[in-house]
C-alpha positions in Angstrom: 93.5 169.3 117.7 96.3 170.6 115.6 96.7 174.1 114.2 99.0 175.1 111.4 98.1 178.8 111.4 101.5 179.7 112.9 103.5 177.7 110.4 102.5 174.7 108.1 105.9 173.2 108.8 105.6 173.5 112.6 101.9 172.8 113.6 100.8 173.4 117.2 98.8 170.9 119.2 95.6 172.6 120.5 93.6 171.2 123.4 90.2 172.9 123.8 91.4 175.7 121.6 94.5 176.4 123.6 97.8 175.7 121.9 100.6 173.8 123.6 104.0 175.5 123.1 106.0 174.4 120.1 108.9 172.2 121.1 112.4 172.4 119.6 114.3 169.2 118.8 115.7 168.8 122.3 113.1 170.6 124.3 111.0 168.8 126.9 107.2 169.3 127.1 106.1 170.9 130.5 104.5 168.4 132.9 101.2 170.4 132.9 101.1 170.2 129.1 101.9 166.5 129.2 99.0 166.0 131.6 96.6 168.0 129.3 97.6 165.9 126.3 97.3 162.7 128.2 93.8 163.6 129.3 92.8 164.7 125.7 94.0 161.4 124.2 92.8 159.0 127.0 89.6 158.2 125.1 91.3 157.3 121.8 90.2 153.7 121.0 93.7 152.5 120.2 95.0 153.9 123.5 92.1 152.2 125.4 93.2 148.8 123.9 96.8 149.5 124.9 95.7 150.5 128.4 93.9 147.1 128.8 97.0 145.3 127.5 99.5 147.1 129.6 97.4 147.4 132.8 99.3 149.3 135.5 102.2 150.2 133.2 99.9 152.2 130.9 100.0 155.4 132.9 103.8 155.6 132.6 103.8 154.6 128.9 101.0 157.1 128.0 102.8 159.9 129.9 106.0 159.1 127.9 104.2 159.1 124.6 102.5 162.4 125.3 105.7 164.0 126.5 107.5 163.1 123.2 104.6 163.5 120.7 105.1 165.7 117.7 102.3 167.1 115.6 102.3 166.3 111.8 100.1 167.6 109.1 99.5 166.0 105.6 97.5 167.6 102.8 95.0 165.7 100.8 96.8 163.5 98.3 100.1 163.6 100.2 102.0 160.4 100.6 102.5 159.4 104.3 105.0 156.7 103.3 106.0 154.5 100.4 107.3 151.1 101.5 107.5 150.0 105.1 111.2 150.6 105.2 110.4 154.3 105.0 108.0 154.2 108.0 110.3 155.1 110.9 107.8 156.2 113.6 104.5 155.3 115.2 101.6 157.7 114.3 98.2 158.3 115.9 95.7 159.7 113.5 93.7 162.6 115.1 91.8 163.8 112.0 91.4 162.6 108.4 91.8 159.3 106.7 94.5 157.6 104.6 94.3 154.8 102.1 96.9 152.1 102.3 97.5 150.7 98.8 99.2 147.4 98.3 101.1 146.1 95.4 102.1 142.4 95.0 105.8 141.5 94.7 105.1 140.0 91.3 103.6 143.2 90.0 106.6 145.2 91.3 109.1 142.7 89.6 107.4 143.2 86.2 109.4 146.3 85.2 108.0 148.2 82.3 104.4 147.5 83.3 102.3 149.6 85.6 101.9 147.5 88.8 98.4 146.8 89.9 97.6 148.3 93.3 94.6 147.6 95.5 93.3 149.2 98.6 94.4 147.1 101.5 92.9 149.1 104.3 91.8 152.6 105.4 93.4 154.3 108.4 91.0 156.5 110.4 91.0 158.8 113.4 92.1 156.9 116.5 94.2 154.4 114.5 97.8 153.9 115.4 100.2 152.7 112.6 103.9 151.9 112.4 106.2 149.5 110.6 105.5 146.9 113.3 101.7 147.2 113.0 101.8 146.8 109.2 104.5 144.0 108.8 101.7 141.4 108.6 101.0 142.7 105.1 104.4 141.6 103.8 105.4 140.7 101.2 103.2 143.4 99.7 104.7 146.8 98.9 102.6 149.4 100.8 102.0 153.1 100.1 99.7 155.3 102.3 98.0 158.3 100.8 96.0 161.0 102.6 92.3 160.9 101.5 91.9 164.4 102.9 93.9 166.9 105.0 95.2 164.9 108.0 96.4 165.6 111.5 98.7 163.1 113.2 100.8 162.8 116.3 104.2 161.2 115.8 104.8 159.2 118.9 108.2 158.4 120.4 109.4 154.8 120.2 108.7 152.9 123.4 109.6 149.3 123.6 107.0 148.3 126.2 104.3 149.7 124.0 105.3 147.8 120.8 104.4 144.3 121.9 101.1 145.5 123.5 100.2 147.3 120.3 100.9 144.2 118.2 98.7 142.1 120.5 95.8 144.6 120.2 96.0 144.4 116.4 96.1 140.6 116.3 92.3 140.3 116.0 92.1 142.7 113.1 94.9 140.9 111.3 93.1 137.6 111.6 90.0 139.1 110.2 91.6 141.0 107.4 93.8 138.1 106.3 90.7 136.5 104.7 90.6 139.2 102.0 91.8 137.9 98.6 94.5 140.5 98.2 96.0 139.5 101.6 95.9 135.7 101.3 99.6 135.5 100.5 100.7 137.8 103.4 103.1 136.4 106.0 102.0 134.8 109.2 104.6 136.8 111.3 
């Protein structure tokens, strides 16, 4: 899906082996390329959940996401983020997995000691993650690390998608909250 053969700093999105043109900071993606990317991502599980939640508004939201999506590559062992305050975008994982490690506030407060971390969850292909989707893990300090080489799409911020995304994750939150590590997490 992504190809960094041109430049590891500016990967290209490939659909069926054909690269989409690299976009500069203020360039708009051509409508034909937006359509190709929309069709290629239509079967992503997270997007199907959003489509059900948004109903007739999904087409417009999906089109806007594909128009503004930026490819991102992370090598195995790379840190995707450390602390939710550093997670500024919404990402869709296309390939690879990341481990989200959690550290309790008590462990962070004990300076001079190595804080105990535990695996809170694994992000896999098709998963969407953002600050909003992970805030239910507060007050834990979170760090995500790539388990292998990863390919992601950085999605533009769309307010109408935020609430729908949070609703689709509600069932997972309820289920995961039963894990011992997550018992003290907030209910918001």
